[in-house]
C-alpha positions in Angstrom: 39.5 -28.0 76.8 37.2 -25.0 77.5 36.0 -23.9 80.9 32.4 -22.8 80.1 30.9 -19.7 81.6 28.4 -21.9 83.4 31.2 -23.6 85.3 31.0 -22.7 89.0 34.8 -22.0 88.9 34.0 -18.9 86.8 31.9 -17.4 89.5 34.8 -18.1 92.0 37.2 -16.4 89.6 34.9 -13.4 89.4 34.6 -13.1 93.1 38.4 -13.4 93.5 39.0 -10.8 90.8 36.6 -8.3 92.3 38.0 -8.8 95.8 41.5 -8.2 94.5 40.3 -5.1 92.6 38.8 -3.6 95.7 42.2 -3.9 97.6 44.9 -2.8 95.2 48.5 -2.6 96.4 51.5 -1.1 94.6 55.1 -2.3 94.1 56.5 -4.6 96.8 53.7 -3.7 99.1 51.3 -6.4 98.0 50.9 -7.9 101.5 47.2 -8.5 101.5 47.4 -9.7 97.9 50.1 -12.1 98.8 48.1 -13.5 101.7 45.0 -13.9 99.5 46.9 -15.7 96.7 48.8 -18.0 99.1 45.6 -19.0 100.9 43.9 -20.0 97.7 46.9 -22.0 96.5 47.1 -23.8 99.8 43.4 -24.6 99.6 44.0 -26.2 96.2 46.7 -28.4 97.8 49.7 -26.8 96.0 53.2 -26.4 97.6 53.4 -22.7 98.3 56.4 -20.4 98.7 56.0 -16.8 99.9 58.3 -13.9 100.2 60.4 -14.0 97.0 60.9 -10.3 96.0 59.2 -9.4 99.4 55.6 -10.3 98.4 55.9 -12.8 95.5 54.2 -16.1 95.7 55.0 -19.3 93.9 52.7 -22.4 93.9 54.0 -25.7 92.6 51.9 -28.6 91.3 53.7 -31.8 90.3 52.2 -35.0 88.9 55.2 -37.2 88.2 58.3 -37.2 86.0 58.2 -34.8 83.1 59.1 -31.3 82.0 58.7 -28.2 84.2 57.1 -25.0 83.1 56.3 -21.7 84.8 53.2 -19.6 84.3 53.3 -16.0 85.5 50.7 -13.4 86.6 51.6 -9.9 87.9 50.1 -8.7 91.2 50.5 -4.9 91.6 48.2 -2.0 91.1 48.9 1.6 90.1 49.1 4.9 91.9 45.9 6.2 90.4 42.5 7.5 91.7 39.9 5.1 90.4 36.8 6.6 88.6 35.2 3.5 87.4 32.2 3.7 89.7 31.8 -0.1 89.9 30.6 -1.6 93.1 34.0 -3.3 93.7 35.8 0.0 93.2 39.1 0.5 95.0 38.9 0.9 98.8 42.6 2.0 99.0 42.6 5.7 98.3 44.9 6.7 95.4 45.5 3.2 94.3 43.7 1.1 91.7 44.0 -2.0 89.5 44.1 0.1 86.3 46.0 -2.5 84.2 44.0 -5.7 84.8 46.5 -7.5 87.1 43.5 -8.4 89.2 42.2 -10.4 86.3 45.6 -11.9 85.5 45.8 -13.3 89.1 42.2 -14.6 89.0 42.7 -16.4 85.7 45.9 -18.1 86.9 44.3 -19.0 90.2 41.4 -20.5 88.2 43.8 -22.6 86.2 45.7 -23.7 89.3 42.4 -24.9 90.9 41.3 -26.7 87.8 44.6 -28.4 87.3 44.8 -29.4 90.9 41.5 -31.2 90.5 42.3 -32.6 87.0 45.9 -33.9 87.0 45.9 -35.3 83.5 49.5 -34.2 82.7 53.0 -35.4 83.6 55.5 -32.9 85.0 55.6 -29.8 87.1 53.8 -26.4 86.8 55.0 -23.4 88.8 52.4 -20.7 89.2 54.3 -17.5 89.7 52.6 -14.5 91.2 55.0 -11.6 90.7 55.0 -8.3 92.5 56.0 -4.9 91.2 55.6 -5.1 87.4 54.7 -1.4 87.1 58.0 0.5 86.9 59.9 -1.4 89.6 61.0 -4.6 87.9 59.7 -7.2 90.2 60.5 -9.9 87.7 64.2 -8.9 87.8 64.2 -9.0 91.6 62.6 -12.4 91.7 65.2 -13.8 89.3 68.1 -12.1 91.3 66.7 -13.8 94.4 66.9 -17.2 92.8 63.5 -17.8 91.2 64.6 -20.3 88.6 67.1 -21.9 91.0 64.5 -22.6 93.5 61.8 -23.4 90.9 63.6 -24.8 87.8 61.6 -24.4 84.6 62.3 -25.4 81.0 60.2 -22.4 79.8 58.2 -19.5 81.2 54.9 -18.1 79.9 53.0 -14.9 80.5 49.7 -13.3 79.5 48.2 -9.7 79.5 44.7 -8.6 78.8 44.5 -6.3 75.8 41.5 -4.0 75.5 42.4 -2.9 72.0 41.7 -6.4 70.6 38.2 -7.8 70.2 37.0 -9.9 73.1 37.9 -13.5 72.7 40.9 -12.8 70.4 44.4 -13.9 71.3 47.6 -12.5 69.8 51.3 -13.6 69.9 54.3 -13.6 67.7 57.9 -14.9 67.8 60.4 -12.1 68.2 59.8 -8.7 69.8 56.2 -8.1 71.0 56.7 -5.2 73.4 59.4 -2.5 73.6 62.3 -1.8 75.8 61.7 1.2 78.1 64.3 3.8 79.1 63.8 7.1 80.8 65.7 10.4 80.8 65.9 13.5 83.0 67.7 16.6 81.5 68.5 19.5 83.8 69.3 22.6 81.7 71.2 25.2 83.5 71.0 28.8 82.2 71.3 32.2 83.7 68.1 33.7 85.1 67.2 37.3 84.3 64.3 39.7 83.8 61.8 38.5 81.2 62.0 41.9 79.5 65.8 41.7 79.2 66.5 38.2 77.9 69.9 39.3 76.3 71.3 39.5 79.9 70.7 35.9 80.6 70.7 32.4 79.1 67.2 31.2 78.6 66.8 27.5 79.5 63.2 27.6 78.2 64.4 28.3 74.7 67.0 25.6 75.0 64.4 23.1 76.2 62.1 24.1 73.3 64.9 23.4 70.8 65.7 20.1 72.5 62.1 18.8 72.2 62.4 19.1 68.4 66.1 18.1 68.2 65.4 14.8 70.0 62.9 13.8 67.4 65.8 13.4 65.0 66.8 10.3 66.9 64.0 8.3 65.4 63.8 10.2 62.1 67.4 10.7 61.2 69.8 8.9 63.6 68.3 5.4 63.8 67.7 3.1 60.9 64.1 3.6 59.9 63.5 -0.1 60.2 64.4 0.0 63.9 61.4 1.5 65.6 62.3 4.1 68.2 60.1 6.6 70.1 61.6 9.5 72.1 58.9 11.4 73.9 59.5 14.4 76.2 56.6 14.1 78.7 57.5 16.9 81.2 59.0 20.3 81.1 59.2 22.1 84.4 60.7 25.5 85.0 60.0 29.0 86.2 57.7 30.5 88.9 56.4 33.7 87.6 55.5 35.5 84.4 58.3 38.1 84.2 61.3 36.0 85.2 63.4 33.9 82.9 64.3 30.9 85.2 67.7 29.7 86.1 67.0 26.1 85.0 64.5 23.9 83.4 64.0 20.2 84.0 62.8 17.9 81.2 61.8 14.3 81.5 60.8 11.7 79.0 60.6 8.1 77.9 62.5 6.2 75.2 61.2 3.1 73.6 63.0 0.6 71.2 63.0 -3.0 70.2 66.6 -3.7 69.1 69.1 -4.3 72.0 71.9 -2.9 69.9 69.9 0.3 69.3 68.9 0.5 73.0 72.6 0.4 73.9 73.4 3.4 71.7 70.5 5.7 72.7 72.1 7.2 75.8 75.2 8.3 73.8 73.1 9.6 71.0 70.8 11.6 73.2 73.7 13.0 75.3 75.4 14.2 72.1 72.2 16.0 71.0 71.7 17.6 74.4 75.3 18.7 74.6 75.2 20.3 71.2 72.0 22.3 71.7 73.2 23.5 75.1 76.6 24.4 73.8 75.0 26.4 71.0 73.2 28.6 73.6 76.0 28.7 76.3 73.9 26.6 78.7 75.1 23.8 80.9 73.3 20.5 81.5 73.1 17.3 83.4 71.6 14.2 81.8 70.4 11.3 83.9 69.6 8.4 81.6 67.9 5.4 83.2 68.1 2.1 81.4 64.8 0.3 82.1 63.1 -2.9 81.0 64.5 -4.7 78.0 62.3 -5.6 75.0 59.9 -8.5 75.4 61.1 -11.0 72.9 59.3 -14.3 72.4 61.0 -17.6 71.4 59.8 -19.5 68.3 59.1 -22.9 69.8 57.3 -21.5 72.8 55.3 -19.2 70.6 54.1 -22.3 68.7 53.1 -23.9 71.9 51.0 -20.9 72.8 49.5 -20.6 69.4 48.2 -24.2 69.6 46.8 -23.6 73.1 45.2 -20.4 72.0 43.5 -22.1 69.0 42.1 -24.7 71.3 40.8 -21.9 73.5 39.3 -19.4 71.2 39.4 -21.1 67.8 41.9 -20.8 64.9 40.1 -17.8 63.4 40.5 -15.8 66.5 44.3 -16.2 66.9 46.6 -13.5 65.5 50.1 -14.8 64.8 51.6 -11.5 63.6 50.2 -8.6 65.6 51.8 -5.2 65.5 54.2 -5.0 68.4 53.4 -2.5 71.1 55.6 0.3 72.3 54.4 -0.5 75.8 56.9 -2.2 78.0 56.7 -5.3 80.3 59.1 -6.6 82.9 58.3 -10.2 81.9 61.1 -9.4 79.5 63.6 -10.3 82.3 62.1 -13.7 82.6 62.4 -14.2 78.8 66.0 -13.3 79.1 66.5 -16.0 81.7 64.4 -18.7 80.1 62.8 -19.5 76.8 59.2 -18.5 76.7 56.3 -16.5 75.2 54.1 -13.6 76.2 50.6 -13.4 74.7 47.7 -10.9 74.6 44.1 -11.8 75.4 41.6 -9.4 73.8 39.0 -8.0 76.1 37.3 -5.6 73.7 37.1 -2.8 76.1 34.8 -2.4 79.1 32.0 0.1 79.9 33.4 3.2 81.6 37.0 2.9 80.3 38.5 0.6 77.8 42.1 1.7 78.0 44.8 0.3 80.3 46.0 2.8 82.9 42.7 4.8 82.5 41.0 5.9 85.8 37.7 4.4 84.5 39.2 1.0 83.6 37.8 -2.3 85.0 38.8 -5.8 83.9 36.3 -7.5 81.7 35.1 -10.5 83.7 33.6 -12.1 80.5 37.1 -13.3 79.5 38.0 -15.0 82.8 37.0 -18.4 81.6 39.0 -17.9 78.4 42.2 -17.0 80.2 41.9 -19.9 82.6 41.1 -22.2 79.7 44.2 -21.0 77.8 46.5 -21.8 80.8 45.0 -25.3 81.1 45.3 -25.9 77.4 48.9 -24.7 77.4 49.8 -27.1 80.2 48.0 -29.9 78.3 49.9 -29.1 75.1 53.3 -29.2 76.8 52.9 -31.7 79.6 49.8 -33.7 78.4 
């Protein structure tokens, strides 16, 4: 089944998407978004539950005895100043839908409306609208608050727009698709002194400089080369003037991996490297290692279900079954730890003004709305039809 671009539903999805784009809200503050989503689902005649993980919404559609599946879209925007210049640009200063969650919601709403009017399946579909995907782990919170106890599901499915893929392409694979994401903050404590007399102090800037290079040995020399790992120092902050060696330097960074066993060892490994470099210079340190999202790992059977639905949607020649995994992270991983499932990418081919996710010029490509909604409908048909 394909929802054509001429279908009136596509214009509705476009209107919904642009409205949501204009009023972005960030983690656990998606109050207006929650109200908008819940109102639409009630209009479609679904059972609606609000307030899971503060602002989450779950709509349920049942058409008799049969399996139960969950479809998930994320709701939150980002703390970014939008520079897209589109007419539906963000009206909330300093916030924007820079990752396409507005499109994800619109496509899942479109599928909910279509399925509510065409109940040619047997079973239950839960439409999960999840808050706080960006950094705050809204999926984990929903699960902790009883998501799958309140809304039992045999499997859970998710989708993300992917500007790096050609428009109308879909990609998925069994196994790891997106990386685990940890973070670190290293506080290097030296002895401040005059910049012209460095021998009288312990320079934390030099220590930080050595650490940036030393930490690269994690991926090149410590971890098995077949286990992809990225350790990136993204901030180095220290000092206030040109002729003073500072007392301390703070470094922050991100760590990405796919293998859970590797992820479990990274904190110990990084601590050992930091300790060694600091000891060599006589500096002290504090390491704050934050374990973040796990890797997004798809299950084999559910990936097959998604592949069949994708082929019905965009054609067999436009479905990639072995894409290169992304070092980006996704809190849908928590749902995949709780239930079998699959996460897929929908190619959008970039958009004018900013084709990259998390770019201030980004705007979701409305030309794929009908594809995303069709995919959801086809997936329900494949599993419950």
